[in-house]
N, C-alpha and C positions, 0 to 999 in steps of 0.2 A: 181485884184490886184491880183498881184505873187510873190515869198519873193523866193528867189533864196537862193537851203538848198543846194546844190553840184552840182556839175558844172564841166564837164569832156571837152576833145578834143568833143567827139562825142554827148555827152551823157550830159542831165538837166534832175533836181530833184527838181521839188518847189511845194509849199503850197499853193493851189486854195481857195482864194475865193471870192468869186461871190455872191451880193445878188440877190433877188426873180427878173427876168425879165429883170437882164441883158445879156450882151450877146459876145461874138467874133466869130471872120471869122476865121477860123482856112487852111493852106497850107498845105497840103502832100504831101512832092515829092516823084517820088519814090528811092523808098530805106532807106523812113524816116517809122517813128512807132512814135502815143500819146499814153499817158497811162494816164486814169482816175483812179482814184481810192479814194471813196468819206469815211471820217466819215458823213455826212451827208448831207441831201438833197436831188435833181435828176435836172440828167441835160443829158438836150434830144438834139443828136447832127444830124443836116438832111445838105445830101451831094444835091449838084445841079451840072449839069454840064449844059454847054452855053446856052441858051437859054427856056429850059425846064424846067418847074415845080422842087421839092425837089425831087427826086426819093426814099428814103425812109427820115424811123426813129432810131433813134437807141436813148436809155435809157439805164444813166451810175445810179449807187445804189447805195448805201455804199453793199449790197449782191453781185448785181453786177455786180464786174467793171470792166472796156470797155480800148480796146489796136484796135487802127488804123491803120492799117495797103497797106491798098489799096490809091492810087493816087487819090489825087483830091483838092476842097476845099470842105468844110464843117462850117455850125454855130453852136455852142456853142451855148445855153440860158440853164441857171440856168429855172427851170420850179418851185422848192423852193429854200431858201435858201443857198449855198453849203460853207462844210466843205473840202478840204480834200488837195490831195498829185497831180500833174501836172506830170510829165514824158514822156521826148524828145526822140526822136537817130537820127538825122543826118546824111546820108551818106557824107560823104565829103572825 
């Protein structure tokens, strides 16, 4: 579930609420960025290239916010129920 808190032409800040096991696929284009700042829970982020298995796995936790700036397709999975903020910057 995403609740928009602030939105400008190139930046968006939204509340992030995900139940355990819920997932979303995000596409980061060149010049774009995503930020995950959690108050509670844990996210696992994997990146997959066409025809290959996921190349790595990152984790966002309350103690370790995560910023994604490398272009690619990412799968975000809630390992534990998540409450936090999701920020995105779109280069347009």
